[in-house]
N, C-alpha and C positions, 0 to 999 in steps of 0.2 A: 357439611353433612357429616353426622355420625358414625364414627368408622371404629371409632375406641370402643374396648372393653366397658368404662365408666357409660359412655351415651348408650350402650347398647342395654345394658342393666336398667337404666331409668328408664328407657322406653317400654324394656319387656314389661317390668315390673308395674306402671303406669295403665300400659294397656290391659294391664291385672283387674282395675277396676271395674272394666267390662264383667268380669269374671265374678266380681262382689266378694274375694275374698278380703280384700282391703277394706272396701267402702263400708263393709256390714260393722265392722270393728269401727272405722271410725265414726259410722253414723249412730253409734249405741245410745249416745248419750242425748239423743234427738229424738225428742216424742214425736207419735206419728201415729195416726191411726191404723188399725191394722187392715192391709190391704184384702180385698175379696181374693177365695183362693182359685187358683189359674188350673183349669182341667188340662190333665195329661193324657195326652192318645194311648190306648193302648197298641201294643206292639204285636202284628199279626204274624204267623207264618213262621214260630220260633217253637224248636224242636224243646222238651223237658229235659233239664239235666239228667244224669245218672241217678242222682240222690239230693235232696230238699235239704239247703244250707240253712241256717241262722246267721243273717248276715247285718250287722251293725256299719252303718253308713253314718261319719262322722259329714257335715254339710246337707248335700243331696239335693238344695233345692235353688243351686246356681247354674251353673252352663251344663256341664258334664252330669252334673248329681241326678237333675231328672231320667237322664237316656239309661245311666245304671238303673236306676229304679225299674221304671219299665222292663228292659232287659231283662233283670231278674226276678220280675215278676214272672214274664213270660217264661222262665225259665223253672218254675216252680218254687221260689227261695222265698222262704219268712225273712220279713225286713223293717229293722228297725233305724228308725232316723233320728240325729241327736243335734239340734241346732236351736238358734234363738226362738224361733217360729214367727218370723217377722215376714217369710215369703211361701204361705201357704199354698199347696198345692191340692188339686182332686187327684188321687192316683187311681188307675184302673186298675185295684185292687186291694188287698187288706195291708194295710202300712202300720204299725206303729210308732208313733211319733213322742220324742222325750225333748224337753224344753232345757235349756240351759245356756250358759256364756261362756267361753273358755276363755275370752279374753279377761275375764273376771274369776277366773279361776272355778268356774262354780261347773262342776261336772258331778252334782250327789245326785244326780237321775241313773247315774251310771252304776251307782255301788249295788252289790249284791247281785251282780247278772252276769251270764255265761252269753258267748257266741261263737258259733264256729270262724268265722274271722269277721275282721273289722276295717276296711275303706275310710282311709282320712283324706279328705279331699280339701279345705280350705286352709292347712297348717302353713304359715310363714314363719312364726317364731319357735323357737325350739322349747318354750316352756310350755306351749301347746301340746309339742309330743310327751315332754316329762309327766305334766300332768296326767295326761290318758294312759301313760304307760303305769303310773302308780296307780292308778283304778282298774286297768284291763291286765294285767301283768297275770299269767297264769287264768286268765279268763276266757281269751282270745286263741285260736291255734293259731292264726295268722294275721298278722297286722300288714295294710298291704297303706305305703306314705307315697301319694302325687305330689311328686316336687317338681324341675323344670333343668333343663338343658342350661339354663343358667347359672347352675352351681359351677360349673366348669372355668377354671383360672385361665383358659386361652382358648381364641380361635381360629389362630393362627394357620393347625393343621386339619386339611381335608381328611373326612375319611377317620375322624378318631373316635376310640370307641370308650366302653364305660372306666377303663384303666386311666382314661386322662384325669391328671389332677385338679383338684377343686380349689374353690378359692377359700384363702384362708380369712378367718374373724380377728379381726384386729381392735377391736374395740375391749372396754374395762370389763365387762361382764355380760356375755351374750343372754344369760338367764332374766334379766334387766330392762333386754331391749321392748320395746311396746311398738304397736302401729303408729303411736305417735313419734316414737324415734325413728322408725322407718320412714316414716314421711320426712322427717327434718332432715334426715340423710340425703334425701331426693333422690330415695329408692338406691344409693349404693351399698347399703347393707342387704338388698335384698338376695342377691347370690350367695353371699356368705353365710345369712343365717339360713336360707335354705339346707345347706350344705350341713350345717351343725346338725338340723332339724333332724335329716336325715340317720347321721350319725347317733342323736337319741331314740329313734324307732329302731337301730340294730342293738343298741346297748338295750333295750326295756324288752326286745322281741329275738332274743340273741336265736339264729336259725331259723327264724319264724316271721321274718321282716322283709318282705317285696319292697323295693325301691324304684318307681313308675318316674323316669324323667322324659314327659313330654315338650315338643319344641311348641310351636304355633299351633294352637288347638282352633278350628274355624268351622264354619256349620250356620245351620238354623240355631238362632239363640245366643249367637254372639254380639253382645252388647259392645265390642270396641270397635266395632267395622274394620278392623284391620286387615282382614281377608274379603270381608263384605264388599268394600269400596269396590274393587274391580267386577264381579260381576254385576253390579248397579249401574259403573260405567261403563263399561262393555255393551251392555244391554241397551245404553240410552244412547248409543252409535256414536258417527263425529268422526272429529279428530281427536285421538288420545295421545295424552302424553304417555310415555312411556319409559321406564330407566333403564340406563346403561347400553347394552348391543343386542341383548337377548342373550347372553350367554350365562350370566352368572347363576350358579344354580341354588336352588331355595327348597326350603321344605316344609311341608304342614303335616295337621292329620285331623280329620273329620272326627268331631266329641263325639260323634258315634260308634265310630271306631275303635275311638279310646276308651270310650265307657264300656262295652260291649265286650273287648278283650280283657278289661280290667274284670270283671265277674267271671269269665272265663280262666283266668291268672288265680281265680281265689278257687272254683271250681277245680284246677289241678293241682292246687297247693303248691304252687310253682313260686320260688322266695328267690332274693337275688337281686340284682341290680339291671336296668333295662332304659336302653334309649329310645321313646317311644314318637319317633319322628317318620315321617312318609313322604311321597309312597316309596313302593318297593321296588322303585328305578331310577334313575337319579332324573330328576327334572330340574330344567332351566326357566329362569324368567319368561323366556320367549315360547318354552312348552306351554306353561301355565296360562299367559293371557291370552295365546292361541286355542288352546284347547277353549277356554270359557268363552271367547270369541265365537267358536263354532256351535257352541251347545246355545247360545242366545240368539245367534243370526241376524245380528242387529246391522253388519256390517261397517261396522268402528275400525278405522284407520289408525293403525298404532304408530307414532312418530318416535322412536328410539335418540334417546336424549345421552349424550355420553355423560357419565359421572361427574369428567371435570367441568363440562356443562353446568351439571346439575349446582356442584359446590357453589360454581360463581354465584348464580343466581340464589344461594342460599336456601336451596330445598334440601330437605332432610331425608336420609335413606330411614326406612322402617316406619315411619308416620307420615312425612307427605305421601313418599312413595312405599306402601305397605307391603309386607312380604320380604321386599328386596333388601338386601344390604350387598354392596362391592366386593367381588371374590376377591381382594387383594390387601395386603400388608395386614395389620393385625387380624383384620376379617377374612383371611382368604378361605377358611374353613368351615365360615358359619353356615351354610347352607348345603353342607354334605357330611353332616357326623351320620357315623355306622347306627344304623337300625339291625345289623344282622342279628344279634343275637334275640333282639325284641320278635323280628322274622322267624326265628328258628322256631319261638313260643308261641307261635300261630297266629301274632298278630297280621291282622290282614286290611287290606282298605278298598274303598267302595270305588267307583270311578269319579274322577276329578269332574265330569258335565253333572251327575249326580250331586255332589257336593255344592257345585254353583248353581243348577237350578234350583234347589231345595231352598236353597240360601236366598234367592232371589224373590222365593215362593212366601219365606217367613218374612223378608223385609217389607215385601207389599202389603202382609196385613197388620203392619206397625199404625200408628197414629199417625196422622200427616204432619204433625208438627217433631215428629220422631224423624219422616223419611225427608226433611226439606231440608236438612243439614246433616252429613253423613262425621261421625266422630275420629275419623284417621282420612287421610287422603287430601287432594288438592281440590279446593273448592272450583266451581266453574269459572268464577273470575282469574284467580289466579293460573290456572290452566291454562287458559285463554292467552294472558299473559306472558307464560312462559313459553307457548307457542310460536306467540308473535316475536318473541326474543330469538328464537331459534333461528327463524325465519329470516330476521334481520341481520343474523350473525355471517359475516363472510366464511363461506366454507372452507375455505381453504386454513383458517385458523387453527 
């Protein structure tokens, strides 16, 4: 099972296909009919911000983007979205939409414009930030770059904070890396390129850059199924294969909590670097699965399978057993990175039960063919084989 830094980077980056940031660029050359707009529901019960801001969102139509848009609209802000226009939305308010393609260097629609802040959601490649910086420097008061905890060079130390070392890029020229070369590297370049993109943000927007490093983003709308697997599986009930002994720490953040906090960071004009991981207290794999089970009330029976047994059975952490990574060796600190700085800056977390139930409700609304096969986790057949192998194994081994 993957417990090395390289394996985690690969699995983390490939999971981001569900978020759309890589797949959007890789599909750029594939002609397709423009899909019908998807309606985005308004957000009720949200107080207006002290003053309306002009906010530019790069992206805005993927996983977290729509949550940012509807929260910002509810807060009374004026929004401009810049993207390729391939995932149209029906927004619950007035939104200006500009079209361009950052992968092709086409940012002409941004020229001659000014905003109070820019939120950069989809960037993986440093040249995307460089190009945005060349057009937006002096034109935005704050630049928020959504990065990732995958920038860190080590996962060995529990409770490491934002001062921990980041990965070094060892290629020939980072500004010539593309989505194709990222894929060709089997996503080994993902963390190093994100780390360099952070530096580009700080270079072009000195004193006005906010770098947000999320961990695993979960909740309704997540196309990767990395968290969705567990609410769906536990809601089905029966005998459930669970990884380890339940004591390994895990960290997740609801996309809505991340999106809304990002907008509040813009309102407060808070700069610096922040680990956006949750919840606000230590959470173990056992806590998470039992919490989800309690919310679904389906009576699932958890069978905890030791990490060594899973390795023997070639069951991979993070992909076959989503969210989970064994807290030992190179990954001893994987699920316990410090979020003290982010919580001090106002990052909050909705209850696990709310995330689980909302995710279940969203998944139930997907087409039947989408629901037939989850994109992460064990298939029912593989899980049954695994549980049978565990039952057949002499327990003194």
